[in-house]
C-alpha angles and dihedrals in degrees: 000000000000090000090052091051093049089051089049088055091050089052089049091050091059090058095056116118113200097198132148113273096261100205142038111274103245097156118039119183133189125195132195142161135220127187139220108185106304093342119100123197115201121194126192115193117190128187122193132098086347135008117256130185119188122184135190134178132192147146114288114199103157109103122237106266117171109246094021099071089127092072091055100042111016096077092055094040089053090054090051088051097051110130093014124111105177123187086229128012121202118204130197095236142046133308117190093336083095133107090254095029088248115103124160092279091053093048092049092044093054099040093046095034091227130130108262140182126193118222111188132184094214137031117256100183144352132037133277111244121184116225127162093347094309127109103222121195104226124194119181092345093308127112105237102166148331136260113224116176107322095331134092116217122193138167114264103180140322092019134092131230085251090058089051094049088052092052093046091055089062093066127245105334117255093219090060093045090051093046090052092048095046095045089055091046092053090047088056089051090054090053091054096048 
């Protein structure tokens, strides 16, 4: 099963388009998941003309395996994103800064055909190399993201590294901070029910 999932990620990585974000970001969304036992709670927070919060919960049985987070979190994230077409989706996880250049932000970006950026709290692969005042994340000689503060930003799909650098300069995105906070709040509500 693991070999098949890794092959799936390689197929997804071939579908990635690293192209300049072709429109102004009017609706920015962030998505995150928190867990209580085998129940996952996904929250999508969108800011644009109006503020939107979508939630989804469901049973999560796939174990945590580094590099295969998409199997654990993508299904419930997709449920939380139903009916939403953001100009840019930020995902708590990696994009192409991944062993198979196909982290959860990449998988979601390709499957949903939406511009995505992965914003991760820890480094999965590569090394941080300082150049011209930026801390690039380099994998096999290729720049696959940037480190800004304690976070690692990488393109998922339909964005460029330049788009990601611009985003990283704005500080940790409020939509991701709010999605993280709300997913943990809803997890606590599950504990109490």
